[in-house]
C-alpha positions as CSV (number, residue, x, y, z in Angstrom):
1,X,-2.3,-21.0,-16.7
2,X,0.1,-21.1,-13.8
3,X,-1.2,-19.6,-10.5
4,X,1.9,-17.6,-10.0
5,X,1.5,-15.9,-13.3
6,X,-2.1,-15.0,-12.5
7,X,-1.0,-13.5,-9.2
8,X,1.7,-11.5,-11.0
9,X,-0.9,-10.1,-13.3
10,X,-3.1,-9.2,-10.4
11,X,-0.3,-7.7,-8.5
12,X,0.2,-5.4,-11.5
13,X,-3.2,-3.9,-10.7
14,X,-1.3,-1.6,-8.3
15,X,1.5,-1.1,-10.8
16,X,3.1,2.0,-9.2
17,X,1.2,1.9,-5.9
18,X,1.0,0.0,-2.7
19,X,-1.7,-2.6,-2.8
20,X,-1.7,-3.9,0.7
21,X,-4.2,-3.5,3.5
22,X,-4.4,-5.4,6.8
23,X,-6.0,-8.8,7.3
24,X,-8.8,-8.7,9.9
25,X,-9.5,-11.7,12.0
26,X,-12.9,-13.2,12.4
27,X,-13.3,-11.6,15.8
28,X,-12.6,-8.2,14.3
29,X,-15.3,-8.7,11.7
30,X,-17.9,-9.3,14.3
31,X,-17.3,-13.1,14.5
32,X,-18.9,-15.6,12.1
33,X,-20.1,-17.5,15.1
34,X,-22.0,-14.5,16.4
35,X,-23.5,-13.9,13.0
36,X,-24.9,-17.4,12.7
37,X,-25.9,-18.2,16.3
38,X,-29.1,-19.8,15.0
39,X,-27.1,-22.5,13.2
40,X,-26.7,-25.8,15.0
41,X,-23.3,-26.2,13.4
42,X,-20.2,-24.5,14.9
43,X,-17.2,-23.4,13.0
44,X,-13.8,-24.9,13.9
45,X,-11.4,-22.0,13.3
46,X,-13.7,-20.8,10.5
47,X,-13.0,-23.9,8.4
48,X,-16.1,-26.2,8.9
49,X,-18.5,-25.7,6.0
50,X,-22.1,-25.1,6.9
51,X,-24.1,-24.7,3.7
52,X,-27.2,-23.3,5.3
53,X,-25.3,-20.8,7.3
54,X,-23.3,-19.8,4.2
55,X,-26.5,-19.2,2.3
56,X,-28.0,-17.1,5.0
57,X,-24.8,-15.0,5.4
58,X,-24.5,-14.6,1.6
59,X,-28.1,-13.4,1.4
60,X,-27.5,-10.9,4.2
61,X,-24.3,-9.6,2.6
62,X,-26.0,-9.2,-0.8
63,X,-29.0,-7.3,0.5
64,X,-26.8,-5.5,3.1
65,X,-28.9,-6.7,6.0
66,X,-26.9,-5.6,9.0
67,X,-23.8,-5.0,6.9
68,X,-22.2,-2.1,5.0
69,X,-20.9,-2.6,1.6
70,X,-17.3,-2.2,2.8
71,X,-17.9,-5.3,5.0
72,X,-18.7,-7.7,2.1
73,X,-15.2,-8.5,0.8
74,X,-14.0,-9.4,4.3
75,X,-16.4,-12.4,4.3
76,X,-15.7,-13.6,0.7
77,X,-11.9,-13.7,0.4
78,X,-10.8,-15.9,3.3
79,X,-8.9,-19.1,2.5
80,X,-11.3,-21.6,4.2
81,X,-14.2,-23.8,3.2
82,X,-16.9,-21.6,4.8
83,X,-15.7,-18.4,3.1
84,X,-15.6,-20.2,-0.2
85,X,-19.2,-21.4,0.2
86,X,-20.3,-17.9,1.2
87,X,-18.6,-16.4,-1.9
88,X,-20.1,-19.0,-4.2
89,X,-23.6,-18.4,-2.8
90,X,-23.1,-14.6,-2.9
91,X,-22.1,-14.7,-6.6
92,X,-25.3,-16.8,-7.4
93,X,-27.3,-13.6,-6.8
94,X,-25.6,-12.1,-9.9
95,X,-26.8,-12.7,-13.4
96,X,-24.2,-12.0,-16.0
97,X,-26.0,-13.7,-18.9
98,X,-25.4,-12.0,-22.2
99,X,-22.9,-9.5,-20.8
100,X,-19.3,-9.0,-22.0
101,X,-16.6,-9.6,-19.5
102,X,-15.9,-5.9,-18.9
103,X,-19.6,-5.1,-18.4
104,X,-20.0,-8.0,-16.0
105,X,-16.9,-6.9,-14.1
106,X,-18.2,-3.3,-13.9
107,X,-21.5,-4.5,-12.5
108,X,-19.7,-6.7,-10.0
109,X,-17.4,-4.0,-8.8
110,X,-20.3,-1.7,-8.2
111,X,-21.8,-4.1,-5.6
112,X,-19.0,-3.6,-2.9
113,X,-15.5,-2.3,-2.5
114,X,-13.0,-5.0,-3.5
115,X,-10.7,-4.6,-0.4
116,X,-8.3,-6.8,1.4
117,X,-4.9,-8.4,0.7
118,X,-3.9,-9.4,-2.8
119,X,-4.7,-13.1,-2.3
120,X,-8.1,-12.3,-0.8
121,X,-9.1,-10.1,-3.7
122,X,-7.8,-12.7,-6.2
123,X,-10.0,-15.4,-4.5
124,X,-13.0,-13.1,-4.9
125,X,-12.2,-12.6,-8.6
126,X,-11.9,-16.3,-9.1
127,X,-15.5,-16.7,-7.9
128,X,-16.5,-13.8,-10.2
129,X,-14.8,-15.6,-13.2
130,X,-16.5,-18.9,-12.4
131,X,-19.9,-17.2,-12.2
132,X,-19.3,-15.4,-15.4
133,X,-18.6,-18.7,-17.2
134,X,-21.7,-20.3,-15.7
135,X,-23.8,-17.4,-17.0
136,X,-21.9,-17.4,-20.4
137,X,-20.8,-21.0,-21.0
138,X,-19.6,-20.3,-24.6
139,X,-18.0,-17.0,-24.0
140,X,-14.6,-18.0,-22.6
141,X,-13.2,-21.4,-22.0
142,X,-11.9,-22.7,-19.6
143,X,-12.7,-20.8,-16.4
144,X,-9.0,-19.9,-16.0
145,X,-9.2,-17.9,-19.2
146,X,-11.9,-15.6,-17.8
147,X,-9.8,-15.2,-14.6
148,X,-6.7,-14.3,-16.6
149,X,-8.6,-11.7,-18.6
150,X,-10.2,-10.3,-15.4
151,X,-6.8,-9.8,-13.8
152,X,-5.5,-8.3,-17.0
153,X,-8.4,-5.7,-17.1
154,X,-7.6,-4.7,-13.5
155,X,-4.0,-4.1,-14.5
156,X,-4.9,-2.3,-17.6
157,X,-7.3,0.0,-15.7
158,X,-4.6,1.2,-13.4
159,X,-2.1,1.5,-16.2
160,X,-4.3,3.7,-18.3
161,X,-6.0,5.7,-15.6
162,X,-3.5,5.6,-12.7
163,X,-0.6,8.0,-12.0
164,X,2.1,6.0,-13.6
165,X,5.7,6.8,-14.7
166,X,6.3,6.5,-18.4
167,X,3.9,5.8,-21.3
168,X,0.5,4.2,-21.0
169,X,0.1,0.7,-22.2
170,X,-0.9,0.5,-25.8
171,X,-3.4,-1.9,-27.3
172,X,-0.7,-3.9,-29.0
173,X,1.2,-4.2,-25.7
174,X,-1.9,-5.4,-23.9
175,X,-2.4,-8.1,-26.5
176,X,1.2,-9.1,-26.4
177,X,1.2,-9.5,-22.6
178,X,-1.6,-12.1,-23.0
179,X,0.0,-14.2,-25.6
180,X,-0.4,-17.9,-24.9
181,X,-2.3,-17.4,-21.6
182,X,-5.6,-18.8,-22.8
183,X,-4.9,-22.5,-22.0
184,X,-1.6,-22.2,-23.8
185,X,-3.4,-20.5,-26.8
186,X,-4.0,-16.8,-27.7
187,X,-7.1,-15.0,-26.9
188,X,-9.0,-13.7,-30.0
189,X,-7.4,-10.3,-30.9
190,X,-10.8,-8.8,-31.7
191,X,-12.0,-9.6,-28.2
192,X,-8.9,-8.1,-26.6
193,X,-9.2,-4.9,-28.7
194,X,-12.8,-4.5,-27.6
195,X,-11.8,-4.9,-24.0
196,X,-8.9,-2.6,-24.3
197,X,-11.0,0.2,-25.8
198,X,-13.7,-0.3,-23.2
199,X,-11.3,0.3,-20.3
200,X,-9.5,3.1,-22.1
201,X,-12.8,5.0,-22.8
202,X,-14.3,4.4,-19.3
203,X,-12.3,3.4,-16.3
204,X,-13.5,0.8,-13.8
205,X,-15.2,2.4,-10.8
206,X,-14.9,1.0,-7.3
207,X,-18.0,0.8,-5.2
208,X,-17.7,3.0,-2.2
209,X,-20.1,5.4,-0.7
210,X,-18.7,8.7,0.5
211,X,-20.6,8.5,3.8
212,X,-19.2,5.0,4.5
213,X,-15.7,6.1,3.4
214,X,-15.7,9.0,5.9
215,X,-17.1,6.8,8.6
216,X,-14.6,4.1,8.1
217,X,-11.8,6.6,8.4
218,X,-13.1,8.2,11.6
219,X,-13.9,5.0,13.4
220,X,-10.5,4.3,15.0
221,X,-11.8,2.2,17.9
222,X,-15.1,0.2,17.9
223,X,-17.2,-0.3,21.0
224,X,-15.7,-2.7,23.6
225,X,-17.6,-5.9,23.9
226,X,-18.1,-7.4,27.3
227,X,-15.2,-9.6,28.1
228,X,-13.8,-8.9,24.6
229,X,-11.6,-6.0,24.0
230,X,-12.3,-6.0,20.3
231,X,-10.8,-3.1,18.4
232,X,-11.6,-1.7,14.9
233,X,-9.0,-0.5,12.5
234,X,-9.1,2.4,10.2
235,X,-6.8,3.0,7.2
236,X,-5.1,5.9,5.6
237,X,-6.0,5.6,1.9
238,X,-5.3,7.5,-1.4
239,X,-8.7,9.0,-2.3
240,X,-11.2,6.5,-3.7
241,X,-8.8,3.7,-4.5
242,X,-9.4,0.9,-2.0
243,X,-6.3,-1.0,-3.2
244,X,-3.9,1.4,-1.4
245,X,-4.2,1.4,2.3
246,X,-2.2,1.3,5.5
247,X,-3.7,0.5,9.0
248,X,-4.1,3.2,11.6
249,X,-3.2,1.6,14.9
250,X,-4.5,3.8,17.8
251,X,-1.8,2.6,20.2
252,X,1.2,2.9,17.9
253,X,4.3,4.4,19.3
254,X,4.8,8.2,18.8
255,X,8.4,8.7,17.6
256,X,8.4,12.5,17.3
257,X,6.1,15.5,17.4
258,X,6.5,19.2,16.8
259,X,5.7,22.1,14.6
260,X,6.4,21.8,10.8
261,X,5.4,23.9,7.9
262,X,4.5,21.9,4.7
263,X,4.7,22.7,1.0
264,X,3.5,20.2,-1.6
265,X,6.2,20.1,-4.2
266,X,5.2,17.1,-6.3
267,X,2.2,14.8,-6.6
268,X,2.1,11.1,-7.2
269,X,4.9,9.8,-9.5
270,X,6.8,13.1,-9.3
271,X,4.3,15.2,-11.3
272,X,4.6,18.9,-10.3
273,X,2.0,20.0,-7.9
274,X,-0.3,22.6,-9.5
275,X,0.6,26.2,-8.5
276,X,-2.6,26.8,-6.5
277,X,-1.7,23.9,-4.1
278,X,1.9,24.7,-3.5
279,X,1.6,27.2,-0.7
280,X,3.2,26.7,2.8
281,X,0.9,25.6,5.6
282,X,1.8,25.2,9.3
283,X,0.9,22.0,11.1
284,X,1.6,20.2,14.3
285,X,3.3,17.1,13.0
286,X,3.2,13.7,14.7
287,X,5.3,10.7,13.6
288,X,3.2,7.8,14.9
289,X,3.9,4.3,13.7
290,X,4.6,4.5,9.9
291,X,2.4,7.6,9.4
292,X,3.3,11.3,9.7
293,X,0.1,13.1,10.8
294,X,-0.2,16.8,10.0
295,X,-2.7,18.2,12.5
296,X,-4.1,21.6,12.8
297,X,-4.4,21.5,16.6
298,X,-1.5,20.9,19.0
299,X,-0.6,17.3,19.7
300,X,-2.3,15.6,22.7
301,X,-1.4,12.0,23.4
302,X,-4.9,10.9,24.2
303,X,-6.8,12.9,21.6
304,X,-8.6,11.1,18.8
305,X,-7.7,11.9,15.2
306,X,-10.2,13.8,13.1
307,X,-11.0,13.4,9.4
308,X,-8.7,16.3,8.5
309,X,-5.8,14.7,10.3
310,X,-6.3,11.6,8.2
311,X,-6.6,13.5,5.0
312,X,-3.3,15.3,5.5
313,X,-1.5,12.2,6.8
314,X,1.6,11.0,4.9
315,X,2.6,7.3,4.8
316,X,6.4,7.0,5.3
317,X,7.0,3.3,4.4
318,X,9.9,3.2,1.9
319,X,10.2,7.0,2.2
320,X,13.4,9.0,2.3
321,X,13.9,12.4,4.1
322,X,16.9,14.5,3.1
323,X,18.1,18.1,3.6
324,X,16.5,20.2,0.8
325,X,19.8,21.5,-0.5
326,X,18.2,22.8,-3.7
327,X,15.7,25.0,-1.9
328,X,17.1,28.3,-0.6
329,X,14.0,30.5,0.0
330,X,13.6,29.3,3.6
331,X,16.0,27.9,6.2
332,X,15.9,24.5,7.9
333,X,13.9,22.8,5.1
334,X,13.9,19.0,4.6
335,X,12.6,17.1,1.6
336,X,10.4,14.1,2.1
337,X,9.9,11.7,-0.9
338,X,7.3,9.0,-0.4
339,X,7.0,5.5,-1.8
340,X,4.7,6.8,-4.6
341,X,7.1,9.6,-5.3
342,X,5.2,12.4,-3.8
343,X,7.5,15.2,-2.6
344,X,6.9,17.4,0.3
345,X,9.1,20.3,1.7
346,X,8.9,20.5,5.5
347,X,10.3,23.4,7.4
348,X,11.4,22.9,11.0
349,X,11.9,25.7,13.6
350,X,15.7,25.0,13.7
351,X,18.5,23.1,12.1
352,X,18.6,20.7,15.0
353,X,14.9,19.9,14.7
354,X,15.3,19.5,10.9
355,X,18.1,16.9,11.4
356,X,16.1,15.1,14.1
357,X,13.0,14.8,11.8
358,X,15.3,13.5,9.0
359,X,16.9,10.9,11.3
360,X,13.6,9.6,12.8
361,X,11.6,9.4,9.6
362,X,14.4,7.5,7.9
363,X,15.1,5.1,10.8
364,X,11.4,4.2,11.2
365,X,11.2,3.6,7.4
366,X,14.4,1.5,7.4
367,X,13.2,-0.6,10.3
368,X,9.6,-1.3,9.3
369,X,9.3,-1.1,5.5
370,X,8.5,-4.5,4.0
371,X,10.6,-5.8,1.1
372,X,9.4,-4.7,-2.3
373,X,7.4,-6.8,-4.7
374,X,8.8,-7.8,-8.1
375,X,8.0,-5.4,-10.9
376,X,4.5,-5.7,-12.5
377,X,4.1,-7.5,-15.8
378,X,3.9,-5.1,-18.6
379,X,5.7,-4.0,-21.8
380,X,9.3,-5.0,-21.7
381,X,10.3,-1.6,-23.2
382,X,8.3,0.5,-20.7
383,X,9.9,0.9,-17.3
384,X,7.7,0.8,-14.2
385,X,8.7,0.8,-10.6
386,X,8.2,-2.3,-8.5
387,X,5.4,-2.4,-5.9
388,X,6.2,-1.1,-2.4
389,X,4.0,-2.7,0.2
390,X,2.6,-0.5,3.0
391,X,2.4,-3.4,5.4
392,X,5.1,-3.8,8.2
393,X,8.0,-6.1,7.6
394,X,8.0,-9.6,9.0
395,X,11.8,-9.7,9.2
396,X,13.8,-9.4,12.3
397,X,16.4,-6.7,12.5
398,X,19.3,-8.6,11.2
399,X,17.3,-10.0,8.2
400,X,15.9,-6.6,7.5
401,X,19.5,-5.2,7.3
402,X,20.4,-8.1,5.0
403,X,17.4,-7.4,2.8
404,X,18.4,-3.8,2.4
405,X,22.0,-4.8,1.7
406,X,20.7,-7.2,-1.0
407,X,18.6,-4.4,-2.6
408,X,21.6,-2.0,-2.6
409,X,23.8,-4.6,-4.3
410,X,21.0,-5.2,-6.8
411,X,20.6,-1.5,-7.5
412,X,24.4,-1.0,-7.9
413,X,24.5,-3.8,-10.5
414,X,21.5,-2.5,-12.3
415,X,23.0,1.0,-12.5
416,X,26.1,-0.4,-14.1
417,X,24.2,-2.6,-16.6
418,X,21.8,0.3,-17.4
419,X,24.7,2.6,-18.3
420,X,26.2,0.0,-20.6
421,X,23.0,-0.1,-22.7
422,X,22.6,3.3,-24.1
423,X,19.5,3.9,-26.3
424,X,19.4,5.3,-29.9
425,X,21.6,8.3,-30.6
426,X,18.7,10.8,-30.7
427,X,18.4,12.4,-27.3
428,X,14.7,13.3,-27.9
429,X,13.6,9.8,-28.6
430,X,11.2,7.8,-26.4
431,X,14.0,5.4,-25.6
432,X,16.0,8.2,-24.1
433,X,13.1,9.3,-22.0
434,X,12.6,5.8,-20.7
435,X,16.4,5.6,-20.1
436,X,16.5,8.8,-18.1
437,X,13.4,7.8,-16.0
438,X,14.9,4.4,-15.1
439,X,18.4,5.9,-14.3
440,X,16.8,8.4,-12.0
441,X,14.9,5.7,-10.2
442,X,17.9,3.4,-9.8
443,X,20.2,6.2,-8.4
444,X,17.5,7.3,-6.0
445,X,16.8,3.7,-4.8
446,X,20.6,3.2,-4.3
447,X,20.7,6.3,-2.2
448,X,17.7,5.3,-0.2
449,X,19.0,1.8,0.7
450,X,22.4,3.3,1.6
451,X,20.7,5.5,4.1
452,X,18.6,2.7,5.5
453,X,21.7,0.5,5.9
454,X,23.7,3.2,7.6
455,X,20.9,3.9,10.1
456,X,20.3,0.2,10.9
457,X,24.0,-0.4,11.4
458,X,24.2,2.7,13.7
459,X,21.2,1.4,15.8
460,X,22.8,-2.0,16.1
461,X,26.1,-0.5,17.2
462,X,24.3,1.6,19.8
463,X,23.0,-1.6,21.4
464,X,19.8,0.2,22.7
465,X,16.2,0.7,21.7
466,X,16.2,4.2,23.2
467,X,15.5,6.4,20.2
468,X,17.0,9.5,21.8
469,X,20.3,7.7,22.6
470,X,20.5,6.4,19.1
471,X,19.9,9.8,17.6
472,X,22.5,11.4,19.9
473,X,25.0,8.8,18.8
474,X,24.3,9.4,15.1
475,X,24.2,13.1,15.4
476,X,27.5,13.3,17.4
477,X,29.1,11.4,14.6
478,X,27.7,13.9,12.1
479,X,28.9,16.8,14.3
480,X,32.4,15.5,14.5
481,X,32.5,15.2,10.7
482,X,31.5,18.9,10.5
483,X,33.8,20.3,13.1
484,X,31.7,19.7,16.2
485,X,28.0,19.9,16.9
486,X,27.6,17.8,20.0
487,X,25.2,18.3,22.9
488,X,22.4,20.1,21.0
489,X,19.7,17.5,21.7
490,X,17.4,18.3,24.5
491,X,16.6,15.6,27.0
492,X,13.0,14.7,27.6
493,X,11.3,12.9,30.4
494,X,10.5,9.9,28.3
495,X,12.2,8.9,25.1
496,X,10.4,6.6,22.7
497,X,12.0,3.3,21.9
498,X,12.5,1.4,18.7
499,X,12.0,-2.2,19.8
500,X,11.0,-5.5,18.2
501,X,7.3,-5.9,18.7
502,X,4.5,-7.3,16.6
503,X,1.4,-5.2,15.7
504,X,-0.3,-6.2,18.9
505,X,2.5,-5.0,21.2
506,X,3.8,-8.5,22.2
507,X,7.5,-9.1,22.2
508,X,8.7,-11.1,19.2
509,X,11.5,-11.4,16.7
510,X,10.0,-9.1,14.2
511,X,10.6,-5.4,13.7
512,X,7.0,-4.3,13.3
513,X,6.2,-0.8,14.6
514,X,6.2,-0.9,18.4
515,X,3.1,-0.4,20.5
516,X,2.6,1.4,23.8
517,X,0.9,-0.6,26.5
């Protein structure tokens, strides 16, 4: 089977979600050199294999000697010889003899949270597949077949139990998606039916301890090492799903803060929020990096975030803020739609503040949202949105604009093609439901990219990174279009800037969220 196709299957494990988290360096993980000081061998950039050191580290990871379970994946998924040795030795502690693939996978996922970037998680699952075949030499052949099925089960689990748009994948669709992927042959249909029903009846559970989860969220900065300056990184996540994460950078730029009242209008994938959770709540909002924090206490620049702040945080990558024209019960209300199609209504103290929040949220999203992944592999008749990564873009400002322009052109063409291919005459058929869902998505995406393009072009015309000056320029144009609304922006002592910095705050040609020194 082709590697690219395997990765496409695995990318589908986050079908309608972001499945990106940050890559930590060896120094951020405690340093492999420090972990194995007793070894006479040294690691050159983490790539020189030391079998004895790998065995010792694998044993410590398996028995959690000096490690937490959330640390394990970081040491198994790196793309170097030493990490591969550690992963191989770690898997040798598992005995999957006589187990079906789904049961073996369940046992494996209970050992530690499968966290990290897509490639890192896939490397770990490759080791799992190889170990499964060693323990069950006649079950699946070759090893690549076991890996293909493993990735397919991860996709199926999210499809059946995640918050997805459209219908759930059927057993027949699951079988069809795997046609010819067993070394150019088909997997036994009876086997696929058993695996499908197993995942359908009982979802895969990720290993994560509540205490460890809370601790990992609250530990924003680890202790400073002498002469080091090592920093830890926490992540905003969606509940107990470790696939969806975005890094919290303590020194990220604060682009705006002020009082906002929030009302949850729709949950993931646009499902209406239950009535008991729709009430208005007042927060002190802080737009910091690519995260909108909703805090109960007033904003203080040097204050640490508490667990409640992280729980209420909203990720704004690929988000779109607009005036809530269809909501009339309160004034000055904006609508924020996130990448996973949650919808929040946010009320500002004034119309000027509302427009400022809309501008700044959209500009940050336009500048820093990374290009979307291709759509996940699934039924050709069932529409599903492409993956939207939470990581910061690696493109410079001009390339970011070109990327958005390319997506707008693509969406425009897809809208035209979509409207040429009407489904069956019956307006209540499943085909019509899929048709309406896809049309709504395409029109929304077209509007989002139009907004991003207009703001990036306005920033480039302003020829400045001063956010307040850019906002004044944009708003004055809006004011002239409405008969005059100039001069309403209040000047502050220091205006945040939108500049081209990498995640460590060093000047570069990328548009990653800026950092304060």
